[in-house]
C-alpha positions as CSV (number, residue, x, y, z in Angstrom):
1,V,2.7,-129.5,200.6
2,Q,3.9,-126.6,199.6
3,L,3.7,-122.3,199.8
4,V,6.7,-121.2,197.4
5,E,7.3,-117.4,198.7
6,S,9.4,-115.0,196.3
7,G,9.5,-111.3,195.1
8,G,11.2,-110.0,198.7
9,G,14.9,-108.7,198.6
10,L,16.5,-105.1,199.8
11,V,14.2,-101.7,198.5
12,H,14.8,-98.2,199.1
13,P,12.8,-96.0,200.5
14,G,10.0,-94.9,199.4
15,G,10.0,-97.6,196.8
16,S,7.9,-101.0,196.4
17,L,8.4,-104.2,196.0
18,T,5.8,-107.5,194.9
19,L,5.4,-110.1,196.6
20,S,4.2,-113.6,195.7
21,C,3.6,-116.6,197.3
22,T,2.6,-120.6,195.1
23,G,0.6,-123.0,195.7
24,S,2.8,-126.6,195.4
25,E,0.8,-129.3,195.6
26,I,-2.3,-127.5,197.7
27,R,-5.7,-125.4,195.9
28,L,-5.5,-121.9,196.9
29,D,-9.0,-120.8,195.6
30,D,-11.0,-122.0,198.4
31,K,-8.6,-120.5,201.4
32,T,-8.5,-117.7,203.6
33,M,-4.5,-116.2,202.1
34,S,-2.8,-114.1,204.9
35,W,0.7,-111.9,204.2
36,Y,2.5,-112.2,207.8
37,R,5.5,-110.3,209.1
38,Q,7.8,-110.3,211.8
39,A,10.6,-107.7,212.5
40,P,13.5,-108.8,214.8
41,G,12.4,-108.4,218.9
42,K,8.6,-108.8,217.6
43,Q,5.3,-110.3,217.6
44,R,4.5,-111.7,213.9
45,D,1.2,-109.2,212.6
46,L,-1.2,-110.1,210.0
47,V,0.1,-107.4,207.3
48,A,-3.5,-108.0,205.1
49,S,-5.9,-111.6,203.9
50,I,-8.2,-111.9,201.6
51,T,-11.0,-115.0,201.7
52,S,-12.2,-117.2,198.5
53,T,-14.5,-114.8,197.7
54,N,-12.4,-111.3,197.5
55,T,-12.8,-109.7,200.9
56,T,-10.0,-108.4,202.5
57,N,-8.6,-106.8,205.7
58,Y,-5.1,-105.1,206.1
59,G,-3.3,-104.7,208.9
60,D,-3.8,-101.3,210.7
61,F,-0.2,-99.9,209.7
62,V,-0.5,-100.6,206.4
63,Q,-2.4,-97.6,205.4
64,G,-3.5,-97.6,201.8
65,R,-0.7,-98.7,200.7
66,F,-0.4,-102.5,200.4
67,T,-2.2,-103.9,197.6
68,I,-3.3,-107.7,198.8
69,S,-4.7,-109.8,195.4
70,R,-5.0,-113.5,194.1
71,D,-5.0,-115.1,190.8
72,N,-6.4,-118.0,191.4
73,T,-5.2,-119.2,187.2
74,K,-1.8,-119.5,188.6
75,N,-2.7,-120.5,191.9
76,T,-0.7,-117.7,193.3
77,L,-1.0,-115.2,196.3
78,Y,0.6,-111.3,195.9
79,L,1.5,-108.9,198.6
80,Q,1.6,-105.3,196.3
81,M,4.1,-102.7,199.0
82,N,4.4,-99.4,198.1
83,S,6.1,-96.7,199.4
84,L,8.2,-98.1,202.0
85,N,9.6,-97.1,204.2
86,S,12.1,-98.7,207.0
87,E,9.6,-99.4,210.0
88,D,8.5,-102.3,207.0
89,T,11.5,-104.1,207.1
90,A,10.6,-107.8,208.4
91,V,10.4,-110.8,207.1
92,Y,7.4,-111.7,205.5
93,Y,5.2,-114.4,205.5
94,C,2.4,-116.7,203.5
95,K,-0.5,-118.5,205.0
96,A,-3.5,-120.6,203.8
97,D,-6.5,-121.8,206.8
98,S,-9.2,-123.5,205.8
99,E,-11.9,-122.0,206.0
100,Y,-14.0,-125.0,207.3
101,T,-12.0,-126.8,209.8
102,Y,-9.1,-125.3,211.7
103,W,-5.9,-126.4,209.4
104,H,-3.5,-124.2,208.3
105,F,0.1,-123.6,206.2
106,W,3.1,-121.2,206.4
107,G,5.5,-120.2,203.7
108,Q,9.4,-120.6,204.9
109,G,9.5,-116.4,205.1
110,M,11.4,-113.7,203.4
111,Q,13.2,-111.1,204.4
112,V,12.4,-107.9,203.1
113,T,14.3,-105.2,204.3
114,V,13.7,-101.4,203.4
115,S,17.2,-99.0,203.8
116,A,19.3,-96.4,201.9
């Protein structure tokens, strides 16, 4: 079982980035999927989540800048991030949660750096 994350990297302030998380040997369509982030010295925070019925939830700091979505035909979760600023610099993690048990699984994380 793997959650394969991609799309991270370096972006200028005000720029955009799309993160992807693809399930390997795991179905994502029946799970609540989430993006979390963790900056150095800080706790891991929820960025956004989406249920199997596509109900979404966002962290207060998102303020309309990010959009979480899923493509079940590709078994992939996305996070479209716009208007990025330096405070968005963090390691971003994908997480899968069963909607029926306490089972969950984390991706390996990827760095997003917003810098001029």
